[in-house]
PDB file of the backbone (N, CA, C, O) and the ligand in Angstrom, with CONECT records:
HET     ZN  A 101       1
ATOM      1  N   MET A   1     -13.336 -21.385  31.145  1.00  0.00           N
ATOM      2  CA  MET A   1     -12.096 -21.387  31.919  1.00  0.00           C
ATOM      3  C   MET A   1     -11.193 -20.239  31.457  1.00  0.00           C
ATOM      4  O   MET A   1     -11.029 -19.981  30.265  1.00  0.00           O
ATOM      5  N   ARG A   2     -10.638 -19.586  32.419  1.00  0.00           N
ATOM      6  CA  ARG A   2      -9.821 -18.432  32.088  1.00  0.00           C
ATOM      7  C   ARG A   2      -8.351 -18.766  32.281  1.00  0.00           C
ATOM      8  O   ARG A   2      -7.943 -19.227  33.347  1.00  0.00           O
ATOM      9  N   ILE A   3      -7.575 -18.536  31.261  1.00  0.00           N
ATOM     10  CA  ILE A   3      -6.149 -18.840  31.344  1.00  0.00           C
ATOM     11  C   ILE A   3      -5.361 -17.566  31.657  1.00  0.00           C
ATOM     12  O   ILE A   3      -5.504 -16.545  30.984  1.00  0.00           O
ATOM     13  N   ARG A   4      -4.554 -17.651  32.662  1.00  0.00           N
ATOM     14  CA  ARG A   4      -3.720 -16.495  32.999  1.00  0.00           C
ATOM     15  C   ARG A   4      -2.296 -16.724  32.529  1.00  0.00           C
ATOM     16  O   ARG A   4      -1.662 -17.715  32.891  1.00  0.00           O
ATOM     17  N   PHE A   5      -1.818 -15.834  31.750  1.00  0.00           N
ATOM     18  CA  PHE A   5      -0.456 -15.958  31.252  1.00  0.00           C
ATOM     19  C   PHE A   5       0.525 -15.364  32.254  1.00  0.00           C
ATOM     20  O   PHE A   5       0.230 -14.368  32.915  1.00  0.00           O
ATOM     21  N   PRO A   6       1.681 -15.979  32.357  1.00  0.00           N
ATOM     22  CA  PRO A   6       2.696 -15.421  33.262  1.00  0.00           C
ATOM     23  C   PRO A   6       3.113 -14.039  32.793  1.00  0.00           C
ATOM     24  O   PRO A   6       3.218 -13.786  31.593  1.00  0.00           O
ATOM     25  N   ARG A   7       3.343 -13.173  33.718  1.00  0.00           N
ATOM     26  CA  ARG A   7       3.753 -11.811  33.352  1.00  0.00           C
ATOM     27  C   ARG A   7       5.271 -11.762  33.273  1.00  0.00           C
ATOM     28  O   ARG A   7       5.963 -11.574  34.273  1.00  0.00           O
ATOM     29  N   LEU A   8       5.761 -11.937  32.061  1.00  0.00           N
ATOM     30  CA  LEU A   8       7.192 -12.102  31.869  1.00  0.00           C
ATOM     31  C   LEU A   8       7.983 -10.855  32.253  1.00  0.00           C
ATOM     32  O   LEU A   8       9.130 -10.952  32.688  1.00  0.00           O
ATOM     33  N   ARG A   9       7.383  -9.713  32.095  1.00  0.00           N
ATOM     34  CA  ARG A   9       8.154  -8.505  32.335  1.00  0.00           C
ATOM     35  C   ARG A   9       7.782  -7.832  33.649  1.00  0.00           C
ATOM     36  O   ARG A   9       8.073  -6.654  33.860  1.00  0.00           O
ATOM     37  N   ALA A  10       7.143  -8.582  34.520  1.00  0.00           N
ATOM     38  CA  ALA A  10       6.646  -7.975  35.748  1.00  0.00           C
ATOM     39  C   ALA A  10       7.792  -7.475  36.630  1.00  0.00           C
ATOM     40  O   ALA A  10       7.676  -6.425  37.263  1.00  0.00           O
ATOM     41  N   ARG A  11       8.884  -8.217  36.672  1.00  0.00           N
ATOM     42  CA  ARG A  11       9.987  -7.816  37.554  1.00  0.00           C
ATOM     43  C   ARG A  11      11.139  -7.250  36.730  1.00  0.00           C
ATOM     44  O   ARG A  11      12.011  -7.997  36.286  1.00  0.00           O
ATOM     45  N   SER A  12      11.144  -6.000  36.537  1.00  0.00           N
ATOM     46  CA  SER A  12      12.190  -5.428  35.709  1.00  0.00           C
ATOM     47  C   SER A  12      13.502  -5.297  36.476  1.00  0.00           C
ATOM     48  O   SER A  12      14.574  -5.278  35.871  1.00  0.00           O
ATOM     49  N   ARG A  13      13.427  -5.206  37.797  1.00  0.00           N
ATOM     50  CA  ARG A  13      14.657  -5.052  38.579  1.00  0.00           C
ATOM     51  C   ARG A  13      15.465  -6.338  38.615  1.00  0.00           C
ATOM     52  O   ARG A  13      16.680  -6.329  38.417  1.00  0.00           O
ATOM     53  N   GLN A  14      14.784  -7.434  38.866  1.00  0.00           N
ATOM     54  CA  GLN A  14      15.474  -8.721  38.885  1.00  0.00           C
ATOM     55  C   GLN A  14      14.953  -9.576  37.740  1.00  0.00           C
ATOM     56  O   GLN A  14      13.932 -10.251  37.867  1.00  0.00           O
ATOM     57  N   PRO A  15      15.649  -9.538  36.648  1.00  0.00           N
ATOM     58  CA  PRO A  15      15.171 -10.263  35.469  1.00  0.00           C
ATOM     59  C   PRO A  15      15.381 -11.762  35.602  1.00  0.00           C
ATOM     60  O   PRO A  15      16.176 -12.351  34.870  1.00  0.00           O
ATOM     61  N   GLU A  16      14.684 -12.365  36.516  1.00  0.00           N
ATOM     62  CA  GLU A  16      14.820 -13.816  36.670  1.00  0.00           C
ATOM     63  C   GLU A  16      14.048 -14.518  35.563  1.00  0.00           C
ATOM     64  O   GLU A  16      13.016 -14.041  35.093  1.00  0.00           O
ATOM     65  N   LEU A  17      14.572 -15.647  35.171  1.00  0.00           N
ATOM     66  CA  LEU A  17      13.907 -16.412  34.143  1.00  0.00           C
ATOM     67  C   LEU A  17      12.681 -17.093  34.716  1.00  0.00           C
ATOM     68  O   LEU A  17      12.663 -17.511  35.874  1.00  0.00           O
ATOM     69  N   VAL A  18      11.669 -17.195  33.895  1.00  0.00           N
ATOM     70  CA  VAL A  18      10.536 -18.026  34.260  1.00  0.00           C
ATOM     71  C   VAL A  18      10.701 -19.371  33.562  1.00  0.00           C
ATOM     72  O   VAL A  18      11.496 -19.509  32.632  1.00  0.00           O
ATOM     73  N   CYS A  19       9.936 -20.363  34.025  1.00  0.00           N
ATOM     74  CA  CYS A  19      10.113 -21.721  33.513  1.00  0.00           C
ATOM     75  C   CYS A  19      10.031 -21.772  31.991  1.00  0.00           C
ATOM     76  O   CYS A  19      10.805 -22.477  31.343  1.00  0.00           O
ATOM     77  N   GLN A  20       9.109 -21.039  31.442  1.00  0.00           N
ATOM     78  CA  GLN A  20       8.918 -21.092  29.998  1.00  0.00           C
ATOM     79  C   GLN A  20      10.169 -20.629  29.263  1.00  0.00           C
ATOM     80  O   GLN A  20      10.523 -21.181  28.221  1.00  0.00           O
ATOM     81  N   GLN A  21      10.831 -19.621  29.805  1.00  0.00           N
ATOM     82  CA  GLN A  21      12.053 -19.141  29.181  1.00  0.00           C
ATOM     83  C   GLN A  21      13.161 -20.168  29.299  1.00  0.00           C
ATOM     84  O   GLN A  21      13.946 -20.370  28.373  1.00  0.00           O
ATOM     85  N   VAL A  22      13.211 -20.817  30.459  1.00  0.00           N
ATOM     86  CA  VAL A  22      14.219 -21.851  30.661  1.00  0.00           C
ATOM     87  C   VAL A  22      14.039 -22.965  29.632  1.00  0.00           C
ATOM     88  O   VAL A  22      15.008 -23.450  29.047  1.00  0.00           O
ATOM     89  N   VAL A  23      12.797 -23.357  29.423  1.00  0.00           N
ATOM     90  CA  VAL A  23      12.512 -24.411  28.446  1.00  0.00           C
ATOM     91  C   VAL A  23      13.019 -24.006  27.073  1.00  0.00           C
ATOM     92  O   VAL A  23      13.563 -24.826  26.334  1.00  0.00           O
ATOM     93  N   GLU A  24      12.839 -22.752  26.740  1.00  0.00           N
ATOM     94  CA  GLU A  24      13.256 -22.292  25.428  1.00  0.00           C
ATOM     95  C   GLU A  24      14.780 -22.191  25.308  1.00  0.00           C
ATOM     96  O   GLU A  24      15.331 -22.246  24.209  1.00  0.00           O
ATOM     97  N   LEU A  25      15.446 -22.042  26.447  1.00  0.00           N
ATOM     98  CA  LEU A  25      16.898 -21.862  26.418  1.00  0.00           C
ATOM     99  C   LEU A  25      17.673 -23.165  26.589  1.00  0.00           C
ATOM    100  O   LEU A  25      18.894 -23.194  26.442  1.00  0.00           O
ATOM    101  N   VAL A  26      16.949 -24.244  26.902  1.00  0.00           N
ATOM    102  CA  VAL A  26      17.628 -25.493  27.247  1.00  0.00           C
ATOM    103  C   VAL A  26      18.576 -25.969  26.158  1.00  0.00           C
ATOM    104  O   VAL A  26      19.712 -26.343  26.448  1.00  0.00           O
ATOM    105  N   THR A  27      18.125 -25.959  24.911  1.00  0.00           N
ATOM    106  CA  THR A  27      19.001 -26.463  23.847  1.00  0.00           C
ATOM    107  C   THR A  27      20.239 -25.587  23.700  1.00  0.00           C
ATOM    108  O   THR A  27      21.348 -26.087  23.511  1.00  0.00           O
ATOM    109  N   ASP A  28      20.039 -24.276  23.787  1.00  0.00           N
ATOM    110  CA  ASP A  28      21.194 -23.371  23.712  1.00  0.00           C
ATOM    111  C   ASP A  28      22.149 -23.638  24.869  1.00  0.00           C
ATOM    112  O   ASP A  28      23.369 -23.648  24.700  1.00  0.00           O
ATOM    113  N   TYR A  29      21.575 -23.851  26.035  1.00  0.00           N
ATOM    114  CA  TYR A  29      22.400 -24.130  27.211  1.00  0.00           C
ATOM    115  C   TYR A  29      23.238 -25.386  27.009  1.00  0.00           C
ATOM    116  O   TYR A  29      24.442 -25.393  27.266  1.00  0.00           O
ATOM    117  N   LEU A  30      22.589 -26.440  26.549  1.00  0.00           N
ATOM    118  CA  LEU A  30      23.285 -27.711  26.372  1.00  0.00           C
ATOM    119  C   LEU A  30      24.315 -27.637  25.254  1.00  0.00           C
ATOM    120  O   LEU A  30      25.286 -28.394  25.256  1.00  0.00           O
ATOM    121  N   GLU A  31      24.116 -26.746  24.314  1.00  0.00           N
ATOM    122  CA  GLU A  31      25.078 -26.593  23.225  1.00  0.00           C
ATOM    123  C   GLU A  31      26.139 -25.563  23.553  1.00  0.00           C
ATOM    124  O   GLU A  31      27.033 -25.294  22.751  1.00  0.00           O
ATOM    125  N   GLY A  32      26.029 -24.984  24.753  1.00  0.00           N
ATOM    126  CA  GLY A  32      27.003 -23.982  25.153  1.00  0.00           C
ATOM    127  C   GLY A  32      26.859 -22.679  24.388  1.00  0.00           C
ATOM    128  O   GLY A  32      27.823 -21.930  24.229  1.00  0.00           O
ATOM    129  N   ALA A  33      25.656 -22.416  23.919  1.00  0.00           N
ATOM    130  CA  ALA A  33      25.438 -21.246  23.068  1.00  0.00           C
ATOM    131  C   ALA A  33      24.982 -20.012  23.853  1.00  0.00           C
ATOM    132  O   ALA A  33      24.851 -18.925  23.290  1.00  0.00           O
ATOM    133  N   LEU A  34      24.747 -20.186  25.135  1.00  0.00           N
ATOM    134  CA  LEU A  34      24.290 -19.045  25.932  1.00  0.00           C
ATOM    135  C   LEU A  34      25.459 -18.131  26.300  1.00  0.00           C
ATOM    136  O   LEU A  34      26.596 -18.580  26.437  1.00  0.00           O
ATOM    137  N   SER A  35      25.166 -16.878  26.452  1.00  0.00           N
ATOM    138  CA  SER A  35      26.170 -15.959  26.976  1.00  0.00           C
ATOM    139  C   SER A  35      26.393 -16.274  28.455  1.00  0.00           C
ATOM    140  O   SER A  35      25.572 -16.941  29.086  1.00  0.00           O
ATOM    141  N   ASP A  36      27.496 -15.795  28.995  1.00  0.00           N
ATOM    142  CA  ASP A  36      27.778 -16.045  30.415  1.00  0.00           C
ATOM    143  C   ASP A  36      26.623 -15.574  31.291  1.00  0.00           C
ATOM    144  O   ASP A  36      26.222 -16.254  32.236  1.00  0.00           O
ATOM    145  N   GLN A  37      26.107 -14.417  30.964  1.00  0.00           N
ATOM    146  CA  GLN A  37      25.028 -13.842  31.756  1.00  0.00           C
ATOM    147  C   GLN A  37      23.777 -14.718  31.699  1.00  0.00           C
ATOM    148  O   GLN A  37      23.160 -15.005  32.725  1.00  0.00           O
ATOM    149  N   ASP A  38      23.417 -15.133  30.504  1.00  0.00           N
ATOM    150  CA  ASP A  38      22.230 -15.970  30.360  1.00  0.00           C
ATOM    151  C   ASP A  38      22.413 -17.318  31.044  1.00  0.00           C
ATOM    152  O   ASP A  38      21.493 -17.854  31.660  1.00  0.00           O
ATOM    153  N   ARG A  39      23.635 -17.855  30.918  1.00  0.00           N
ATOM    154  CA  ARG A  39      23.881 -19.149  31.542  1.00  0.00           C
ATOM    155  C   ARG A  39      23.750 -19.044  33.063  1.00  0.00           C
ATOM    156  O   ARG A  39      23.227 -19.937  33.729  1.00  0.00           O
ATOM    157  N   GLU A  40      24.235 -17.943  33.572  1.00  0.00           N
ATOM    158  CA  GLU A  40      24.148 -17.716  35.013  1.00  0.00           C
ATOM    159  C   GLU A  40      22.697 -17.641  35.473  1.00  0.00           C
ATOM    160  O   GLU A  40      22.314 -18.248  36.473  1.00  0.00           O
ATOM    161  N   ARG A  41      21.906 -16.892  34.728  1.00  0.00           N
ATOM    162  CA  ARG A  41      20.483 -16.782  35.068  1.00  0.00           C
ATOM    163  C   ARG A  41      19.795 -18.136  34.949  1.00  0.00           C
ATOM    164  O   ARG A  41      18.955 -18.506  35.769  1.00  0.00           O
ATOM    165  N   PHE A  42      20.173 -18.856  33.910  1.00  0.00           N
ATOM    166  CA  PHE A  42      19.613 -20.177  33.681  1.00  0.00           C
ATOM    167  C   PHE A  42      19.892 -21.085  34.873  1.00  0.00           C
ATOM    168  O   PHE A  42      18.992 -21.742  35.394  1.00  0.00           O
ATOM    169  N   GLU A  43      21.160 -21.111  35.296  1.00  0.00           N
ATOM    170  CA  GLU A  43      21.538 -22.004  36.389  1.00  0.00           C
ATOM    171  C   GLU A  43      20.945 -21.541  37.719  1.00  0.00           C
ATOM    172  O   GLU A  43      20.625 -22.355  38.586  1.00  0.00           O
ATOM    173  N   ARG A  44      20.805 -20.243  37.864  1.00  0.00           N
ATOM    174  CA  ARG A  44      20.190 -19.724  39.082  1.00  0.00           C
ATOM    175  C   ARG A  44      18.732 -20.180  39.183  1.00  0.00           C
ATOM    176  O   ARG A  44      18.238 -20.498  40.265  1.00  0.00           O
ATOM    177  N   HIS A  45      18.065 -20.203  38.044  1.00  0.00           N
ATOM    178  CA  HIS A  45      16.684 -20.672  38.041  1.00  0.00           C
ATOM    179  C   HIS A  45      16.622 -22.157  38.421  1.00  0.00           C
ATOM    180  O   HIS A  45      15.750 -22.570  39.186  1.00  0.00           O
ATOM    181  N   LEU A  46      17.540 -22.943  37.888  1.00  0.00           N
ATOM    182  CA  LEU A  46      17.537 -24.380  38.151  1.00  0.00           C
ATOM    183  C   LEU A  46      17.668 -24.683  39.634  1.00  0.00           C
ATOM    184  O   LEU A  46      17.051 -25.616  40.148  1.00  0.00           O
ATOM    185  N   VAL A  47      18.481 -23.882  40.314  1.00  0.00           N
ATOM    186  CA  VAL A  47      18.704 -24.112  41.737  1.00  0.00           C
ATOM    187  C   VAL A  47      17.381 -24.117  42.506  1.00  0.00           C
ATOM    188  O   VAL A  47      17.184 -24.908  43.428  1.00  0.00           O
ATOM    189  N   GLY A  48      16.488 -23.224  42.107  1.00  0.00           N
ATOM    190  CA  GLY A  48      15.236 -23.113  42.848  1.00  0.00           C
ATOM    191  C   GLY A  48      14.065 -23.805  42.186  1.00  0.00           C
ATOM    192  O   GLY A  48      12.929 -23.680  42.643  1.00  0.00           O
ATOM    193  N   CYS A  49      14.329 -24.534  41.114  1.00  0.00           N
ATOM    194  CA  CYS A  49      13.210 -25.098  40.360  1.00  0.00           C
ATOM    195  C   CYS A  49      13.477 -26.551  39.977  1.00  0.00           C
ATOM    196  O   CYS A  49      14.120 -26.816  38.962  1.00  0.00           O
ATOM    197  N   PRO A  50      12.985 -27.495  40.784  1.00  0.00           N
ATOM    198  CA  PRO A  50      13.201 -28.923  40.498  1.00  0.00           C
ATOM    199  C   PRO A  50      12.563 -29.354  39.178  1.00  0.00           C
ATOM    200  O   PRO A  50      13.022 -30.304  38.545  1.00  0.00           O
ATOM    201  N   HIS A  51      11.509 -28.659  38.765  1.00  0.00           N
ATOM    202  CA  HIS A  51      10.847 -29.037  37.517  1.00  0.00           C
ATOM    203  C   HIS A  51      11.773 -28.822  36.328  1.00  0.00           C
ATOM    204  O   HIS A  51      11.912 -29.688  35.465  1.00  0.00           O
ATOM    205  N   CYS A  52      12.389 -27.677  36.300  1.00  0.00           N
ATOM    206  CA  CYS A  52      13.294 -27.370  35.185  1.00  0.00           C
ATOM    207  C   CYS A  52      14.569 -28.200  35.274  1.00  0.00           C
ATOM    208  O   CYS A  52      15.143 -28.578  34.253  1.00  0.00           O
ATOM    209  N   THR A  53      15.007 -28.481  36.496  1.00  0.00           N
ATOM    210  CA  THR A  53      16.167 -29.345  36.662  1.00  0.00           C
ATOM    211  C   THR A  53      15.890 -30.711  36.050  1.00  0.00           C
ATOM    212  O   THR A  53      16.746 -31.298  35.388  1.00  0.00           O
ATOM    213  N   GLU A  54      14.688 -31.203  36.282  1.00  0.00           N
ATOM    214  CA  GLU A  54      14.315 -32.506  35.740  1.00  0.00           C
ATOM    215  C   GLU A  54      14.184 -32.439  34.220  1.00  0.00           C
ATOM    216  O   GLU A  54      14.572 -33.364  33.505  1.00  0.00           O
ATOM    217  N   TYR A  55      13.638 -31.340  33.750  1.00  0.00           N
ATOM    218  CA  TYR A  55      13.490 -31.161  32.320  1.00  0.00           C
ATOM    219  C   TYR A  55      14.860 -31.148  31.635  1.00  0.00           C
ATOM    220  O   TYR A  55      15.054 -31.753  30.581  1.00  0.00           O
ATOM    221  N   LEU A  56      15.785 -30.455  32.253  1.00  0.00           N
ATOM    222  CA  LEU A  56      17.137 -30.388  31.709  1.00  0.00           C
ATOM    223  C   LEU A  56      17.761 -31.784  31.647  1.00  0.00           C
ATOM    224  O   LEU A  56      18.413 -32.141  30.665  1.00  0.00           O
ATOM    225  N   ALA A  57      17.554 -32.559  32.698  1.00  0.00           N
ATOM    226  CA  ALA A  57      18.086 -33.918  32.728  1.00  0.00           C
ATOM    227  C   ALA A  57      17.476 -34.763  31.614  1.00  0.00           C
ATOM    228  O   ALA A  57      18.162 -35.565  30.980  1.00  0.00           O
ATOM    229  N   GLN A  58      16.185 -34.570  31.386  1.00  0.00           N
ATOM    230  CA  GLN A  58      15.520 -35.321  30.319  1.00  0.00           C
ATOM    231  C   GLN A  58      16.056 -34.916  28.951  1.00  0.00           C
ATOM    232  O   GLN A  58      16.251 -35.753  28.070  1.00  0.00           O
ATOM    233  N   MET A  59      16.287 -33.634  28.794  1.00  0.00           N
ATOM    234  CA  MET A  59      16.819 -33.145  27.529  1.00  0.00           C
ATOM    235  C   MET A  59      18.210 -33.701  27.274  1.00  0.00           C
ATOM    236  O   MET A  59      18.546 -34.084  26.154  1.00  0.00           O
ATOM    237  N   ARG A  60      19.015 -33.738  28.334  1.00  0.00           N
ATOM    238  CA  ARG A  60      20.364 -34.299  28.197  1.00  0.00           C
ATOM    239  C   ARG A  60      20.282 -35.728  27.695  1.00  0.00           C
ATOM    240  O   ARG A  60      21.017 -36.140  26.797  1.00  0.00           O
ATOM    241  N   GLU A  61      19.377 -36.464  28.291  1.00  0.00           N
ATOM    242  CA  GLU A  61      19.223 -37.870  27.924  1.00  0.00           C
ATOM    243  C   GLU A  61      18.758 -37.998  26.478  1.00  0.00           C
ATOM    244  O   GLU A  61      19.258 -38.831  25.723  1.00  0.00           O
ATOM    245  N   THR A  62      17.797 -37.162  26.108  1.00  0.00           N
ATOM    246  CA  THR A  62      17.281 -37.176  24.741  1.00  0.00           C
ATOM    247  C   THR A  62      18.388 -36.908  23.745  1.00  0.00           C
ATOM    248  O   THR A  62      18.481 -37.561  22.706  1.00  0.00           O
ATOM    249  N   ILE A  63      19.226 -35.940  24.074  1.00  0.00           N
ATOM    250  CA  ILE A  63      20.317 -35.589  23.176  1.00  0.00           C
ATOM    251  C   ILE A  63      21.329 -36.723  23.080  1.00  0.00           C
ATOM    252  O   ILE A  63      21.873 -36.992  22.009  1.00  0.00           O
ATOM    253  N   LEU A  64      21.578 -37.385  24.205  1.00  0.00           N
ATOM    254  CA  LEU A  64      22.476 -38.529  24.196  1.00  0.00           C
ATOM    255  C   LEU A  64      21.938 -39.625  23.286  1.00  0.00           C
ATOM    256  O   LEU A  64      22.692 -40.245  22.536  1.00  0.00           O
ATOM    257  N   LEU A  65      20.637 -39.859  23.356  1.00  0.00           N
ATOM    258  CA  LEU A  65      20.022 -40.915  22.570  1.00  0.00           C
ATOM    259  C   LEU A  65      19.965 -40.541  21.093  1.00  0.00           C
ATOM    260  O   LEU A  65      20.229 -41.364  20.217  1.00  0.00           O
ATOM    261  N   ALA A  66      19.618 -39.300  20.840  1.00  0.00           N
ATOM    262  CA  ALA A  66      19.381 -38.887  19.457  1.00  0.00           C
ATOM    263  C   ALA A  66      20.649 -38.378  18.784  1.00  0.00           C
ATOM    264  O   ALA A  66      20.694 -38.207  17.566  1.00  0.00           O
ATOM    265  N   GLY A  67      21.671 -38.142  19.589  1.00  0.00           N
ATOM    266  CA  GLY A  67      22.877 -37.573  19.011  1.00  0.00           C
ATOM    267  C   GLY A  67      22.871 -36.065  19.121  1.00  0.00           C
ATOM    268  O   GLY A  67      23.833 -35.443  19.573  1.00  0.00           O
ATOM    269  N   ARG A  68      21.775 -35.508  18.700  1.00  0.00           N
ATOM    270  CA  ARG A  68      21.611 -34.066  18.846  1.00  0.00           C
ATOM    271  C   ARG A  68      20.134 -33.714  18.761  1.00  0.00           C
ATOM    272  O   ARG A  68      19.318 -34.493  18.268  1.00  0.00           O
ATOM    273  N   VAL A  69      19.814 -32.544  19.243  1.00  0.00           N
ATOM    274  CA  VAL A  69      18.433 -32.097  19.181  1.00  0.00           C
ATOM    275  C   VAL A  69      18.383 -30.719  18.544  1.00  0.00           C
ATOM    276  O   VAL A  69      18.992 -29.766  19.029  1.00  0.00           O
ATOM    277  N   ALA A  70      17.661 -30.638  17.473  1.00  0.00           N
ATOM    278  CA  ALA A  70      17.438 -29.326  16.869  1.00  0.00           C
ATOM    279  C   ALA A  70      16.229 -28.697  17.544  1.00  0.00           C
ATOM    280  O   ALA A  70      15.303 -29.402  17.942  1.00  0.00           O
ATOM    281  N   PRO A  71      16.232 -27.400  17.672  1.00  0.00           N
ATOM    282  CA  PRO A  71      15.104 -26.729  18.323  1.00  0.00           C
ATOM    283  C   PRO A  71      13.773 -27.128  17.714  1.00  0.00           C
ATOM    284  O   PRO A  71      12.764 -27.198  18.415  1.00  0.00           O
ATOM    285  N   GLU A  72      13.760 -27.394  16.402  1.00  0.00           N
ATOM    286  CA  GLU A  72      12.503 -27.777  15.757  1.00  0.00           C
ATOM    287  C   GLU A  72      11.972 -29.095  16.302  1.00  0.00           C
ATOM    288  O   GLU A  72      10.766 -29.343  16.301  1.00  0.00           O
ATOM    289  N   ASP A  73      12.901 -29.944  16.772  1.00  0.00           N
ATOM    290  CA  ASP A  73      12.481 -31.248  17.272  1.00  0.00           C
ATOM    291  C   ASP A  73      11.645 -31.129  18.531  1.00  0.00           C
ATOM    292  O   ASP A  73      10.875 -32.032  18.858  1.00  0.00           O
ATOM    293  N   LEU A  74      11.791 -30.039  19.225  1.00  0.00           N
ATOM    294  CA  LEU A  74      11.070 -29.866  20.485  1.00  0.00           C
ATOM    295  C   LEU A  74       9.626 -29.469  20.255  1.00  0.00           C
ATOM    296  O   LEU A  74       8.762 -29.687  21.104  1.00  0.00           O
ATOM    297  N   THR A  75       9.380 -28.891  19.113  1.00  0.00           N
ATOM    298  CA  THR A  75       8.039 -28.401  18.862  1.00  0.00           C
ATOM    299  C   THR A  75       7.303 -29.327  17.930  1.00  0.00           C
ATOM    300  O   THR A  75       7.944 -30.042  17.160  1.00  0.00           O
ATOM    301  N   PRO A  76       5.990 -29.348  17.963  1.00  0.00           N
ATOM    302  CA  PRO A  76       5.182 -28.599  18.924  1.00  0.00           C
ATOM    303  C   PRO A  76       4.767 -29.426  20.136  1.00  0.00           C
ATOM    304  O   PRO A  76       4.328 -28.887  21.152  1.00  0.00           O
ATOM    305  N   VAL A  77       4.915 -30.747  20.011  1.00  0.00           N
ATOM    306  CA  VAL A  77       4.336 -31.617  21.026  1.00  0.00           C
ATOM    307  C   VAL A  77       4.946 -31.389  22.399  1.00  0.00           C
ATOM    308  O   VAL A  77       4.226 -31.208  23.381  1.00  0.00           O
ATOM    309  N   MET A  78       6.274 -31.398  22.469  1.00  0.00           N
ATOM    310  CA  MET A  78       6.921 -31.253  23.763  1.00  0.00           C
ATOM    311  C   MET A  78       6.575 -29.922  24.416  1.00  0.00           C
ATOM    312  O   MET A  78       6.315 -29.858  25.617  1.00  0.00           O
ATOM    313  N   ARG A  79       6.574 -28.879  23.630  1.00  0.00           N
ATOM    314  CA  ARG A  79       6.264 -27.571  24.191  1.00  0.00           C
ATOM    315  C   ARG A  79       4.845 -27.532  24.717  1.00  0.00           C
ATOM    316  O   ARG A  79       4.577 -26.959  25.772  1.00  0.00           O
ATOM    317  N   THR A  80       3.933 -28.149  23.971  1.00  0.00           N
ATOM    318  CA  THR A  80       2.544 -28.169  24.408  1.00  0.00           C
ATOM    319  C   THR A  80       2.427 -28.930  25.719  1.00  0.00           C
ATOM    320  O   THR A  80       1.763 -28.481  26.653  1.00  0.00           O
ATOM    321  N   GLU A  81       3.074 -30.077  25.779  1.00  0.00           N
ATOM    322  CA  GLU A  81       3.020 -30.866  27.005  1.00  0.00           C
ATOM    323  C   GLU A  81       3.633 -30.096  28.168  1.00  0.00           C
ATOM    324  O   GLU A  81       3.093 -30.088  29.274  1.00  0.00           O
ATOM    325  N   LEU A  82       4.735 -29.465  27.914  1.00  0.00           N
ATOM    326  CA  LEU A  82       5.404 -28.716  28.969  1.00  0.00           C
ATOM    327  C   LEU A  82       4.563 -27.545  29.439  1.00  0.00           C
ATOM    328  O   LEU A  82       4.451 -27.290  30.638  1.00  0.00           O
ATOM    329  N   THR A  83       3.989 -26.853  28.513  1.00  0.00           N
ATOM    330  CA  THR A  83       3.141 -25.725  28.885  1.00  0.00           C
ATOM    331  C   THR A  83       2.016 -26.204  29.781  1.00  0.00           C
ATOM    332  O   THR A  83       1.672 -25.561  30.773  1.00  0.00           O
ATOM    333  N   ASP A  84       1.450 -27.339  29.418  1.00  0.00           N
ATOM    334  CA  ASP A  84       0.411 -27.946  30.243  1.00  0.00           C
ATOM    335  C   ASP A  84       0.927 -28.255  31.640  1.00  0.00           C
ATOM    336  O   ASP A  84       0.301 -27.915  32.644  1.00  0.00           O
ATOM    337  N   LEU A  85       2.080 -28.907  31.679  1.00  0.00           N
ATOM    338  CA  LEU A  85       2.686 -29.288  32.949  1.00  0.00           C
ATOM    339  C   LEU A  85       2.921 -28.080  33.842  1.00  0.00           C
ATOM    340  O   LEU A  85       2.538 -28.062  35.012  1.00  0.00           O
ATOM    341  N   TYR A  86       3.556 -27.078  33.264  1.00  0.00           N
ATOM    342  CA  TYR A  86       3.895 -25.906  34.052  1.00  0.00           C
ATOM    343  C   TYR A  86       2.643 -25.193  34.534  1.00  0.00           C
ATOM    344  O   TYR A  86       2.613 -24.640  35.634  1.00  0.00           O
ATOM    345  N   ARG A  87       1.629 -25.212  33.714  1.00  0.00           N
ATOM    346  CA  ARG A  87       0.391 -24.562  34.100  1.00  0.00           C
ATOM    347  C   ARG A  87      -0.208 -25.292  35.307  1.00  0.00           C
ATOM    348  O   ARG A  87      -0.747 -24.680  36.230  1.00  0.00           O
ATOM    349  N   ARG A  88      -0.093 -26.615  35.263  1.00  0.00           N
ATOM    350  CA  ARG A  88      -0.627 -27.404  36.378  1.00  0.00           C
ATOM    351  C   ARG A  88       0.180 -27.138  37.664  1.00  0.00           C
ATOM    352  O   ARG A  88      -0.379 -26.957  38.745  1.00  0.00           O
ATOM    353  N   TRP A  89       1.510 -27.123  37.504  1.00  0.00           N
ATOM    354  CA  TRP A  89       2.353 -26.846  38.684  1.00  0.00           C
ATOM    355  C   TRP A  89       2.004 -25.495  39.281  1.00  0.00           C
ATOM    356  O   TRP A  89       1.914 -25.326  40.497  1.00  0.00           O
ATOM    357  N   ARG A  90       1.810 -24.541  38.384  1.00  0.00           N
ATOM    358  CA  ARG A  90       1.510 -23.202  38.824  1.00  0.00           C
ATOM    359  C   ARG A  90       0.170 -23.184  39.583  1.00  0.00           C
ATOM    360  O   ARG A  90       0.020 -22.518  40.607  1.00  0.00           O
ATOM    361  N   ALA A  91      -0.774 -23.929  39.048  1.00  0.00           N
ATOM    362  CA  ALA A  91      -2.106 -23.956  39.653  1.00  0.00           C
ATOM    363  C   ALA A  91      -2.057 -24.617  41.043  1.00  0.00           C
ATOM    364  O   ALA A  91      -2.794 -24.239  41.954  1.00  0.00           O
ATOM    365  N   GLU A  92      -1.169 -25.610  41.176  1.00  0.00           N
ATOM    366  CA  GLU A  92      -1.071 -26.289  42.468  1.00  0.00           C
ATOM    367  C   GLU A  92      -0.311 -25.443  43.483  1.00  0.00           C
ATOM    368  O   GLU A  92      -0.370 -25.676  44.690  1.00  0.00           O
ATOM    369  N   GLY A  93       0.378 -24.488  42.972  1.00  0.00           N
ATOM    370  CA  GLY A  93       1.108 -23.570  43.862  1.00  0.00           C
ATOM    371  C   GLY A  93       2.338 -24.201  44.392  1.00  0.00           C
ATOM    372  O   GLY A  93       3.074 -23.575  45.155  1.00  0.00           O
TER     373      GLY A  93
HETATM  374 ZN    ZN A 101      11.491 -23.607  36.321  1.00  0.00          ZN2+
END
């Protein structure tokens, strides 16, 4: 089986975030640590991506339950699961 990685730098003119980047930025976003520009890109991605919107909602809930989430808490299991999920979504088109 051949795995194709997303081409993160393919669109240099419109630097839109890909799902994987959004996943990595979620904790910063929820902590208000993103720059205005990054937050804007983040939210723009959410508008067109129900998967990431749902992920963000889940993260919010997790943080509410746990009090806080350190980036280390997300790895490695959640990231692995998410990567799997996104790969499947991508494959389904
Ligand atoms: Zn997405």
